[in-house]
N, CA, C and O atoms as a Maestro MAE file, in Angstrom:
{
 s_m_m2io_version
 :::
 2.0.0
}

f_m_ct {
 s_m_title
 :::
 protein
 m_atom[180] {
  # First column is atom index #
  i_m_mmod_type
  r_m_x_coord
  r_m_y_coord
  r_m_z_coord
  i_m_residue_number
  s_m_chain_name
  s_m_pdb_residue_name
  s_m_pdb_atom_name
  i_m_atomic_number
  :::
  1 25 0.304 91.779 -179.806 1 A "MET " " N  " 7
  2 3 -0.090 91.284 -181.102 1 A "MET " " CA " 6
  3 2 -1.584 91.522 -181.278 1 A "MET " " C  " 6
  4 15 -2.411 91.015 -180.520 1 A "MET " " O  " 8
  5 25 -1.896 92.292 -182.277 2 A "ASN " " N  " 7
  6 3 -3.303 92.596 -182.482 2 A "ASN " " CA " 6
  7 2 -3.799 92.191 -183.867 2 A "ASN " " C  " 6
  8 15 -4.827 92.685 -184.329 2 A "ASN " " O  " 8
  9 25 -3.073 91.295 -184.528 3 A "SER " " N  " 7
  10 3 -3.550 90.796 -185.810 3 A "SER " " CA " 6
  11 2 -3.107 89.350 -186.003 3 A "SER " " C  " 6
  12 15 -2.054 88.930 -185.523 3 A "SER " " O  " 8
  13 25 -3.929 88.615 -186.708 4 A "ALA " " N  " 7
  14 3 -3.612 87.212 -186.970 4 A "ALA " " CA " 6
  15 2 -2.328 87.097 -187.782 4 A "ALA " " C  " 6
  16 15 -1.552 86.162 -187.586 4 A "ALA " " O  " 8
  17 25 -2.100 88.036 -188.690 5 A "GLU " " N  " 7
  18 3 -0.900 87.978 -189.529 5 A "GLU " " CA " 6
  19 2 0.375 88.061 -188.690 5 A "GLU " " C  " 6
  20 15 1.332 87.331 -188.948 5 A "GLU " " O  " 8
  21 25 0.396 88.936 -187.698 6 A "LYS " " N  " 7
  22 3 1.570 89.073 -186.836 6 A "LYS " " CA " 6
  23 2 1.781 87.819 -185.993 6 A "LYS " " C  " 6
  24 15 2.914 87.386 -185.780 6 A "LYS " " O  " 8
  25 25 0.687 87.243 -185.518 7 A "ILE " " N  " 7
  26 3 0.785 86.023 -184.715 7 A "ILE " " CA " 6
  27 2 1.268 84.871 -185.588 7 A "ILE " " C  " 6
  28 15 2.115 84.085 -185.165 7 A "ILE " " O  " 8
  29 25 0.736 84.767 -186.800 8 A "ILE " " N  " 7
  30 3 1.171 83.730 -187.735 8 A "ILE " " CA " 6
  31 2 2.666 83.857 -187.992 8 A "ILE " " C  " 6
  32 15 3.381 82.855 -188.004 8 A "ILE " " O  " 8
  33 25 3.138 85.068 -188.194 9 A "TYR " " N  " 7
  34 3 4.561 85.290 -188.442 9 A "TYR " " CA " 6
  35 2 5.399 84.791 -187.259 9 A "TYR " " C  " 6
  36 15 6.409 84.112 -187.444 9 A "TYR " " O  " 8
  37 25 4.965 85.138 -186.044 10 A "GLN " " N  " 7
  38 3 5.733 84.747 -184.865 10 A "GLN " " CA " 6
  39 2 5.692 83.242 -184.630 10 A "GLN " " C  " 6
  40 15 6.712 82.649 -184.282 10 A "GLN " " O  " 8
  41 25 4.547 82.619 -184.811 11 A "VAL " " N  " 7
  42 3 4.449 81.168 -184.641 11 A "VAL " " CA " 6
  43 2 5.301 80.462 -185.700 11 A "VAL " " C  " 6
  44 15 5.959 79.463 -185.409 11 A "VAL " " O  " 8
  45 25 5.283 80.978 -186.908 12 A "THR " " N  " 7
  46 3 6.038 80.379 -188.001 12 A "THR " " CA " 6
  47 2 7.543 80.521 -187.802 12 A "THR " " C  " 6
  48 15 8.295 79.575 -188.035 12 A "THR " " O  " 8
  49 25 7.980 81.700 -187.373 13 A "ASN " " N  " 7
  50 3 9.410 82.005 -187.309 13 A "ASN " " CA " 6
  51 2 10.018 81.956 -185.916 13 A "ASN " " C  " 6
  52 15 11.241 81.913 -185.782 13 A "ASN " " O  " 8
  53 25 9.200 81.962 -184.889 14 A "GLY " " N  " 7
  54 3 9.706 81.982 -183.525 14 A "GLY " " CA " 6
  55 2 10.208 83.363 -183.134 14 A "GLY " " C  " 6
  56 15 10.337 84.254 -183.973 14 A "GLY " " O  " 8
  57 25 10.488 83.524 -181.853 15 A "LYS " " N  " 7
  58 3 11.029 84.788 -181.347 15 A "LYS " " CA " 6
  59 2 11.555 84.546 -179.944 15 A "LYS " " C  " 6
  60 15 10.865 83.973 -179.100 15 A "LYS " " O  " 8
  61 25 12.768 84.982 -179.702 16 A "ASN " " N  " 7
  62 3 13.417 84.806 -178.406 16 A "ASN " " CA " 6
  63 2 13.343 83.344 -177.964 16 A "ASN " " C  " 6
  64 15 13.866 82.469 -178.656 16 A "ASN " " O  " 8
  65 25 12.711 83.065 -176.836 17 A "ALA " " N  " 7
  66 3 12.660 81.696 -176.314 17 A "ALA " " CA " 6
  67 2 11.620 80.829 -177.024 17 A "ALA " " C  " 6
  68 15 11.633 79.607 -176.879 17 A "ALA " " O  " 8
  69 25 10.719 81.452 -177.791 18 A "MET " " N  " 7
  70 3 9.696 80.690 -178.494 18 A "MET " " CA " 6
  71 2 10.288 80.102 -179.776 18 A "MET " " C  " 6
  72 15 10.817 80.838 -180.608 18 A "MET " " O  " 8
  73 25 10.203 78.788 -179.937 19 A "PRO " " N  " 7
  74 3 10.774 78.171 -181.136 19 A "PRO " " CA " 6
  75 2 9.898 78.400 -182.364 19 A "PRO " " C  " 6
  76 15 8.724 78.751 -182.250 19 A "PRO " " O  " 8
  77 25 10.477 78.200 -183.515 20 A "SER " " N  " 7
  78 3 9.748 78.230 -184.772 20 A "SER " " CA " 6
  79 2 8.941 76.942 -184.902 20 A "SER " " C  " 6
  80 15 9.423 75.863 -184.556 20 A "SER " " O  " 8
  81 25 7.720 77.057 -185.398 21 A "PHE " " N  " 7
  82 3 6.900 75.884 -185.621 21 A "PHE " " CA " 6
  83 2 6.765 75.561 -187.101 21 A "PHE " " C  " 6
  84 15 5.962 74.710 -187.483 21 A "PHE " " O  " 8
  85 25 7.555 76.243 -187.940 22 A "ARG " " N  " 7
  86 3 7.587 75.937 -189.374 22 A "ARG " " CA " 6
  87 2 8.080 74.510 -189.530 22 A "ARG " " C  " 6
  88 15 9.089 74.126 -188.939 22 A "ARG " " O  " 8
  89 25 7.374 73.734 -190.319 23 A "GLY " " N  " 7
  90 3 7.759 72.342 -190.536 23 A "GLY " " CA " 6
  91 2 7.205 71.388 -189.491 23 A "GLY " " C  " 6
  92 15 7.193 70.175 -189.698 23 A "GLY " " O  " 8
  93 25 6.750 71.928 -188.376 24 A "ARG " " N  " 7
  94 3 6.160 71.087 -187.327 24 A "ARG " " CA " 6
  95 2 4.640 71.149 -187.381 24 A "ARG " " C  " 6
  96 15 3.952 70.192 -187.025 24 A "ARG " " O  " 8
  97 25 4.126 72.295 -187.836 25 A "LEU " " N  " 7
  98 3 2.686 72.487 -188.004 25 A "LEU " " CA " 6
  99 2 2.420 72.884 -189.447 25 A "LEU " " C  " 6
  100 15 3.259 73.521 -190.085 25 A "LEU " " O  " 8
  101 25 1.261 72.510 -189.960 26 A "THR " " N  " 7
  102 3 0.881 72.926 -191.302 26 A "THR " " CA " 6
  103 2 0.477 74.398 -191.269 26 A "THR " " C  " 6
  104 15 0.282 74.971 -190.198 26 A "THR " " O  " 8
  105 25 0.355 75.001 -192.445 27 A "GLU " " N  " 7
  106 3 -0.092 76.395 -192.513 27 A "GLU " " CA " 6
  107 2 -1.474 76.546 -191.898 27 A "GLU " " C  " 6
  108 15 -1.742 77.534 -191.215 27 A "GLU " " O  " 8
  109 25 -2.358 75.575 -192.132 28 A "ASP " " N  " 7
  110 3 -3.703 75.628 -191.553 28 A "ASP " " CA " 6
  111 2 -3.664 75.528 -190.035 28 A "ASP " " C  " 6
  112 15 -4.421 76.216 -189.350 28 A "ASP " " O  " 8
  113 25 -2.794 74.681 -189.504 29 A "GLU " " N  " 7
  114 3 -2.673 74.557 -188.046 29 A "GLU " " CA " 6
  115 2 -2.122 75.840 -187.439 29 A "GLU " " C  " 6
  116 15 -2.578 76.267 -186.378 29 A "GLU " " O  " 8
  117 25 -1.158 76.450 -188.090 30 A "ILE " " N  " 7
  118 3 -0.609 77.716 -187.597 30 A "ILE " " CA " 6
  119 2 -1.678 78.804 -187.625 30 A "ILE " " C  " 6
  120 15 -1.779 79.597 -186.689 30 A "ILE " " O  " 8
  121 25 -2.467 78.846 -188.680 31 A "ALA " " N  " 7
  122 3 -3.555 79.825 -188.759 31 A "ALA " " CA " 6
  123 2 -4.575 79.597 -187.647 31 A "ALA " " C  " 6
  124 15 -5.092 80.556 -187.075 31 A "ALA " " O  " 8
  125 25 -4.866 78.336 -187.339 32 A "ALA " " N  " 7
  126 3 -5.808 78.018 -186.260 32 A "ALA " " CA " 6
  127 2 -5.252 78.447 -184.910 32 A "ALA " " C  " 6
  128 15 -5.992 78.982 -184.084 32 A "ALA " " O  " 8
  129 25 -3.970 78.226 -184.673 33 A "VAL " " N  " 7
  130 3 -3.328 78.671 -183.430 33 A "VAL " " CA " 6
  131 2 -3.415 80.187 -183.327 33 A "VAL " " C  " 6
  132 15 -3.754 80.721 -182.271 33 A "VAL " " O  " 8
  133 25 -3.113 80.874 -184.411 34 A "ALA " " N  " 7
  134 3 -3.154 82.342 -184.410 34 A "ALA " " CA " 6
  135 2 -4.552 82.850 -184.106 34 A "ALA " " C  " 6
  136 15 -4.714 83.786 -183.322 34 A "ALA " " O  " 8
  137 25 -5.545 82.254 -184.706 35 A "GLU " " N  " 7
  138 3 -6.928 82.668 -184.463 35 A "GLU " " CA " 6
  139 2 -7.312 82.438 -183.004 35 A "GLU " " C  " 6
  140 15 -7.965 83.284 -182.393 35 A "GLU " " O  " 8
  141 25 -6.913 81.307 -182.449 36 A "TYR " " N  " 7
  142 3 -7.199 81.005 -181.047 36 A "TYR " " CA " 6
  143 2 -6.527 82.025 -180.121 36 A "TYR " " C  " 6
  144 15 -7.160 82.541 -179.200 36 A "TYR " " O  " 8
  145 25 -5.253 82.311 -180.364 37 A "VAL " " N  " 7
  146 3 -4.524 83.273 -179.529 37 A "VAL " " CA " 6
  147 2 -5.180 84.641 -179.616 37 A "VAL " " C  " 6
  148 15 -5.344 85.315 -178.599 37 A "VAL " " O  " 8
  149 25 -5.556 85.060 -180.818 38 A "LEU " " N  " 7
  150 3 -6.195 86.354 -181.005 38 A "LEU " " CA " 6
  151 2 -7.534 86.417 -180.264 38 A "LEU " " C  " 6
  152 15 -7.829 87.410 -179.599 38 A "LEU " " O  " 8
  153 25 -8.333 85.373 -180.377 39 A "GLN " " N  " 7
  154 3 -9.621 85.325 -179.662 39 A "GLN " " CA " 6
  155 2 -9.422 85.392 -178.156 39 A "GLN " " C  " 6
  156 15 -10.156 86.092 -177.459 39 A "GLN " " O  " 8
  157 25 -8.439 84.672 -177.659 40 A "GLN " " N  " 7
  158 3 -8.179 84.675 -176.217 40 A "GLN " " CA " 6
  159 2 -7.716 86.049 -175.741 40 A "GLN " " C  " 6
  160 15 -8.104 86.495 -174.661 40 A "GLN " " O  " 8
  161 25 -6.899 86.715 -176.532 41 A "SER " " N  " 7
  162 3 -6.413 88.036 -176.113 41 A "SER " " CA " 6
  163 2 -7.544 89.054 -176.111 41 A "SER " " C  " 6
  164 15 -7.590 89.924 -175.242 41 A "SER " " O  " 8
  165 25 -8.449 88.957 -177.065 42 A "VAL " " N  " 7
  166 3 -9.597 89.867 -177.104 42 A "VAL " " CA " 6
  167 2 -10.516 89.619 -175.900 42 A "VAL " " C  " 6
  168 15 -11.104 90.550 -175.351 42 A "VAL " " O  " 8
  169 25 -10.626 88.356 -175.504 43 A "ALA " " N  " 7
  170 3 -11.497 87.995 -174.379 43 A "ALA " " CA " 6
  171 2 -10.850 88.307 -173.027 43 A "ALA " " C  " 6
  172 15 -11.481 88.134 -171.984 43 A "ALA " " O  " 8
  173 25 -9.597 88.766 -173.041 44 A "GLY " " N  " 7
  174 3 -8.941 89.133 -171.791 44 A "GLY " " CA " 6
  175 2 -8.221 87.994 -171.112 44 A "GLY " " C  " 6
  176 15 -7.873 88.098 -169.936 44 A "GLY " " O  " 8
  177 25 -7.988 86.891 -171.838 45 A "TRP " " N  " 7
  178 3 -7.279 85.730 -171.323 45 A "TRP " " CA " 6
  179 2 -7.957 85.259 -170.083 45 A "TRP " " C  " 6
  180 15 -7.523 84.281 -169.475 45 A "TRP " " O  " 8
  :::
 }
 m_bond[179] {
  # First column is bond index #
  i_m_from
  i_m_to
  i_m_order
  :::
  1 1 2 1
  2 2 3 1
  3 3 4 2
  4 3 5 1
  5 5 6 1
  6 6 7 1
  7 7 8 2
  8 7 9 1
  9 9 10 1
  10 10 11 1
  11 11 12 2
  12 11 13 1
  13 13 14 1
  14 14 15 1
  15 15 16 2
  16 15 17 1
  17 17 18 1
  18 18 19 1
  19 19 20 2
  20 19 21 1
  21 21 22 1
  22 22 23 1
  23 23 24 2
  24 23 25 1
  25 25 26 1
  26 26 27 1
  27 27 28 2
  28 27 29 1
  29 29 30 1
  30 30 31 1
  31 31 32 2
  32 31 33 1
  33 33 34 1
  34 34 35 1
  35 35 36 2
  36 35 37 1
  37 37 38 1
  38 38 39 1
  39 39 40 2
  40 39 41 1
  41 41 42 1
  42 42 43 1
  43 43 44 2
  44 43 45 1
  45 45 46 1
  46 46 47 1
  47 47 48 2
  48 47 49 1
  49 49 50 1
  50 50 51 1
  51 51 52 2
  52 51 53 1
  53 53 54 1
  54 54 55 1
  55 55 56 2
  56 55 57 1
  57 57 58 1
  58 58 59 1
  59 59 60 2
  60 59 61 1
  61 61 62 1
  62 62 63 1
  63 63 64 2
  64 63 65 1
  65 65 66 1
  66 66 67 1
  67 67 68 2
  68 67 69 1
  69 69 70 1
  70 70 71 1
  71 71 72 2
  72 71 73 1
  73 73 74 1
  74 74 75 1
  75 75 76 2
  76 75 77 1
  77 77 78 1
  78 78 79 1
  79 79 80 2
  80 79 81 1
  81 81 82 1
  82 82 83 1
  83 83 84 2
  84 83 85 1
  85 85 86 1
  86 86 87 1
  87 87 88 2
  88 87 89 1
  89 89 90 1
  90 90 91 1
  91 91 92 2
  92 91 93 1
  93 93 94 1
  94 94 95 1
  95 95 96 2
  96 95 97 1
  97 97 98 1
  98 98 99 1
  99 99 100 2
  100 99 101 1
  101 101 102 1
  102 102 103 1
  103 103 104 2
  104 103 105 1
  105 105 106 1
  106 106 107 1
  107 107 108 2
  108 107 109 1
  109 109 110 1
  110 110 111 1
  111 111 112 2
  112 111 113 1
  113 113 114 1
  114 114 115 1
  115 115 116 2
  116 115 117 1
  117 117 118 1
  118 118 119 1
  119 119 120 2
  120 119 121 1
  121 121 122 1
  122 122 123 1
  123 123 124 2
  124 123 125 1
  125 125 126 1
  126 126 127 1
  127 127 128 2
  128 127 129 1
  129 129 130 1
  130 130 131 1
  131 131 132 2
  132 131 133 1
  133 133 134 1
  134 134 135 1
  135 135 136 2
  136 135 137 1
  137 137 138 1
  138 138 139 1
  139 139 140 2
  140 139 141 1
  141 141 142 1
  142 142 143 1
  143 143 144 2
  144 143 145 1
  145 145 146 1
  146 146 147 1
  147 147 148 2
  148 147 149 1
  149 149 150 1
  150 150 151 1
  151 151 152 2
  152 151 153 1
  153 153 154 1
  154 154 155 1
  155 155 156 2
  156 155 157 1
  157 157 158 1
  158 158 159 1
  159 159 160 2
  160 159 161 1
  161 161 162 1
  162 162 163 1
  163 163 164 2
  164 163 165 1
  165 165 166 1
  166 166 167 1
  167 167 168 2
  168 167 169 1
  169 169 170 1
  170 170 171 1
  171 171 172 2
  172 171 173 1
  173 173 174 1
  174 174 175 1
  175 175 176 2
  176 175 177 1
  177 177 178 1
  178 178 179 1
  179 179 180 2
  :::
 }
}
């Protein structure tokens, strides 16, 4: 995942074993999670 939009989509809708967080997190919270994940991946985890 190399874009916040793709991460937002996956967090919102889930994939495989990862559950959907739609309805559990607000749009702003999902965007914050996506930004954090993207920053961590750029930093090399």
